[in-house]
N, C-alpha and C positions, 0 to 999 in steps of 0.2 A: 640385517638384523634375523635371528632364527627364532622363532619362539617354539621351548621344549613344554610340553603338559606336565603339569605338576602332579605328583602322586596325591592321592586325595589323602586327605590327614584323618577321613575317620574311616573305621572297620568298612569293607563292602562284599563281608562273606557272605554267600546264599544260602539262606533259610528256609526253609519249610510254612509255607502258609497254616496255621493251627487248622483251619479248618478245611479244605482243599487238600493239604498234605504236596501241592505243587512250588516246588522251587523257586524264589524272589530276589531280589536285589531288596537288602535292607538301606533304605535311604532315611535321614533325615526330615528334609524335605524335596523342593522339585525348585529351590528357589538358585538361579546362579549370583552365586556371591563373590564378590571381588572387583577391583575399578577397572576402566578401560585398559591400562596397561597394561595389566595383570594377565587383561581378558584375552585384549587383542591387539598386543602392541604394534603391530602392522599403521593399524589406524590412527592409532594414537602418537606415531610417530609424525603421519601427515597432518595431524592436527597443528602437532608442534610446527612444525614445517611452513603453514598456512599461516601459524598466529607471527610468527618470525618475519614472513614476507609482508606481511599488513605494517608491521612496526618498520619495516626496513624501508619504505617505499612511500613515495607521497603520490596518494589515491587522490585523483583528481575527479574520479568519474561523478557527476552527479546525482544519478541513482543511488549511491551506496552510500554508507554510514557506520559509523564506528557504535554498534550498540551499547551501552553502558551493562556493564555483570549483572545487576542488579534486576534489569530488564530479558538477561539471558536465561537468567536464576530463575526465574518463572516460568521460560518457556522449559526449561526442562524438571520443571516438577511433577508429580503423580497427577496430576490434571491431564496429563498427557494418557494417562490408562483409563479415563470414559469416552463411554457414549452418552450423545444427551439432545437428537432427536429432538429439534422444538426450541421455543425458547421460555423466560423467567414469565411470571405471572405480570400481566398486564400493570396490575397496580405500581410496580416499581418503577415504572419508569417518570412516575412524580415524586417519589420519594429520594431524600436529601441523602449525601453519605452516609451519615448518623444513622439515616431511618434503617437504611439496607445493610450497614452493618452493626445493628439491634441483631443480634444471635437468637435471644431467646425470643423476640415474637418472629422471626423469621423461620425458627425451624417447628413453633407451635405453629405457624398458619401454613407450613409445610405441612404439617403430620394431620392436620385437621383437614384440609382442601386441598391436598395434593397441588400439581400444576401443567401446566400445559405440556409437557414432554410425553414422548412416546417412553422411554426410560424412567426406573424410579433408579434411588442412589444417588440423584444431582439433586440436593438440598445445596449443596454450597457451590454447585456448577451455579446454580443460578444465580447464588449470591455474588460471585467474581463476575457473570456478566452483568448484572444489573448496576454492579460498580464500576467498571469498566465505560457501562453507555451513558451511566451519569456522569463519570468524567470526564468523557469527551463532550457531551454536551457543552458542560461547563466549561471547557475549552474553546468552545466554539463561538459561545452566548457571547463573549466581548463585552459584559457590561449592555447589550441591545436588547439582549430577550432572556425571559427565565428559561434554563435548562430543562425545563419540564415542558417546554413548547418544543423543543428541538429533539426529532423519534430517530434514534441511531440505531442502527443494524451493524453487531461488530463482528457478524460469521464472517462474511466475504473470505477463502481462502485467500485472494490476491485481486490486484486489479483489474482483470479478465473478467474474473466469473463476478465482481462486481456490477461492473458494466452492462457485461451480459445479462445481469439481473435486471435493472434497469429498462433495457429494451425490453424485458419480457413482460416487465411490469406496465409500461406506459406507449410502446408502440405495438402494430401488429407486422408478422412476416410481409414483404414489398410494401410497408409504410416509406413515406421519404423520408431521411435522415439528412441532414445537413452538419459536417463538421471538417476540421481543417485539413488537406492532403499530409498522408505519410511525409511525404517531402519535402514539405515545407515546413512540419514541426508538428504534427498531429500523433495521434500513436496509432496502432494496429486496428484498434477496438473503436476508432470511429470513422470507420469504414472503408480498409484497406481492402483488397480487393480480394486478398489471399486468407485474411479472417472473416470468420461466420458472421461478422457487420455487414461486411461486402458481401455477401454472399446469399445473405437471407433478407435483405434492405435494399430499398431504390436511394442508392448514396448520393447526394449530392457535396461535394467537396466548394471548400474556399479555400483560397490562397492568398497570400501577401503580397501588396502592392509589387510588381517587379523593378521600379526604379526606388522606391524607397524601402522595401523590405518591412512593411510594418502592414499592419492589418488594416485594412481597408475599410470602414463600416459601413459608408454609403453602398459600396461595391457587394458588400454581405446581405445589407438588406437587401437591395434589387434581388440578387441571386435567392433570397428568402420569399421575397412576393411574386418572381418567374415561377417556384417552382412548391409553394406553400407545404414544408415538410413539416412535419408533426412531433419532431423534437429537434430542437440544435444542441450542439455541442460545444462548450467553451474551455479553454482550459488543456496544456501544450505537453509535449515529453521535449523538444528542444529550443522551441519559440521563449527566448528567453528576456521579451516584454509582460508585463502584466496586461490581461485584457481589460476592459472597459464595462466591468459586470452588468453596470444600469444600462446602458446601451443594448449589450445583448439582450438583456431582459427587456426594452423595447421593442426590438424587432420580434424577438418571439411572439410578443404581444400581439405586434401589429397583423402578424400571422395566425396566430393560433397556437403556437406549439411550445410543448414542453421545451424549459432549458434545463439542460444538464451542464454542472460546472465538473471536470476532470481536474481536481489539485493534486492530483498524487504527488506529483516534484514535489509542490511547495506549501503542501500542510502545515508544517513545522512553521516555516515562513508566517503563514496565515497566523496562526495562534500567537504567535507572537507579537503580530502587528506589523509587522515588516515588509506585508505584503497585502493589497487590499481584498476583504473577504468576500466571497459569493454569498453566504448565508443572508438571508432575507434577498437577493435577488433571483438567485435560481431557484427552480421548482425540485430540484435535488442536486446533493454535491455526494459525489466520489472522492476517493483517495485512497493510497496505498501507507502503509505505514512502516515502514523500511528504508525511504528516503531522510529527507530532512528532519522529520518528526523523530526519527531514529529508534524506533521501534522494533518488534517483533516483524515476520513478514506476513501480509495478511491485508485486510482493507476494513472500509468500514462505508456506510451510507448514512446520509444526513438529510432529513426534508422538515418541513415547518409545517406540512399538510397529514394530517392524522391519519386521511382515508388515501391517501400514497404511500404514509409506512407500510397499511398494512398490504397493499398491493406485493409493497417489493419485500416487504418480510415474505410472502410466499414465492415468490419467484426466487429469494434465496435458497429457504426448502421450505419447499420439498422439490422448486422448479430448475434449481440449478446444483443443489450440494444434498448430501446425507448430513451425517453428523459433524459438528462444528469442531474444530479444534483446541479444547476448551482451555489446554497450555498455552496455545495462542493467546488467548482471552487473557488468562492473567498478565500474562507480560505485558498486553496493551495496556492494563488497567496500573502497573505500574509506568509506561511507559505516555500517560496521558497525565499520570500526577507530576512525574519530571517534567513536563510540559509547559505546567504552569506555575513554575518557578522562574524566578529571579534571571538565576543560572541560564536557564535554556534559551529566556527570551534575550540575553545579551548574549550568549551563542549567532543564535538567528541573525542577528544585525550586524554582527561581525563578519558571520558568511558572506551577504548581501557586500556588506563594503569589501573585503578581501576579493571577492568578481569581479568588482568595478575597477578594484585597481588595477590587478593583474591585468585585466583586457586593455585598458588605457595605456599601460605598461609595453605590452607588446604593440598595440596600433600606436603609440609613437614610435616603435621598431620596426615600424611598416610594412605591419602584418594586417592583413585584412581582414575586417572580423564580419562573420554573414549577422545579418541585421543590423548592423551597424552600430552594436554596444549588448548592453546586457541593464537591467535594472531588478535581477532578482538573483539567486546563488547559482548560473550557469552562462557561460556563454560559447559561443561555435564560432571557430577558426574556420574562414576557406582555406585550404591547406595550398590550393592552385595560385594562391597569390605567391608560392615560394617556387621559385623556378629553379633549374641546375643550370651549371654554364651554357649547356644546349640548348638551352626554351624547355627544356621538360619539366611539367608541372609536380610538386609532393602533391599524392594522394593522401586520403585520411589512412586508410590499410597500412599504408607503410610508414607516414608519420607516427601511427599510433604502435607499431611496432618498434622505433626506433627510442620513443620515448620511454618505453617498457625499459629497453634493455640500460634507457640512463636509470634509471628508478624512478619514474615518471609514469603513472598509470591513467590512461584517457578510453575514449572510446570511438572511434570514426562515426561518423552521423549523415544523414544526408543535409543538405543545404539547398535554398531556394536555387532553380537553372541548374540542378543535377537532373541528368535523364533515367 
């Protein structure tokens, strides 16, 4: 498809400046008007193709979700135009949603006292960020904690910067950190040697038991006692079973370590009560917002410890990032509102049920499941259990490509025992 620029609808004759006498182009304004299809039909067409692909194929990638249109509407809002380095006034952490949305009070306070940000023109950015923080705290309070006790940072741009900020806040370069190895199901930021976490800290990785393919808490405890880490990370990328947060906290307390719970994959399940919550067990909780939560691409950090929250806030800004993406925060506020509905909770429980059912059907067909099954939204197939007539095992990359051609989208992943 070829795009032909349209002739301007208004005059563009050169006129003389009344004072300088220099020729100039007379314009009504400098704004670009028109839809994406009008201005850039090539990109508009690509978006249409991608939308059709997502509708046409069955997408089983555990780290992806279908984000509601209302959330995407906030993402494309004019909040995108702002710079807002810093944070809202701390008093908003104690306010209810109704108090946060009291515009008369909020704007009067802003005009009289200002706020801690480095840019002005952020009075509504303050409100939307305070609202997102409050709704997030309500999602994770689960009736056990006053939302005002949960200190939330909604500014991390993704999961890796969120985890990096926690490292910056809680440990020093060279300190020992324990996390699950990447091959066993951990994340790059849990100490992989190719990630900055593995380059700047002394990493001690724990694995699953080679026979049961499950977490062995006695082994993890002995490893922690031997190496005395400053921080232990629990929460995983491909390990399909929920960890025992209480046991992890007991191990962390025994060796004097912080416990970081990375629930990036399962945050939506936790909110819905379909997965045990680490809030109240972990010193700090991190999660991305675009997986089971079905929000925009971003991340959050939670803690019940106010002193830790101040360190984390400084580690996010100015330590790791500059200005936050306020449009993302607006979309997050809507995602957290949806996450408190019964419809969302039913969706999360159904997702876990579907995962367990499909895993059982495949196992009944003789396909081996890594880790022996699942109690979450994902499971991992040991493709090597499928062999050609000459005995050649099926590998994950080839399997994913074949499935994609058949209209099923999945991703390859390491499993315990991979080299």
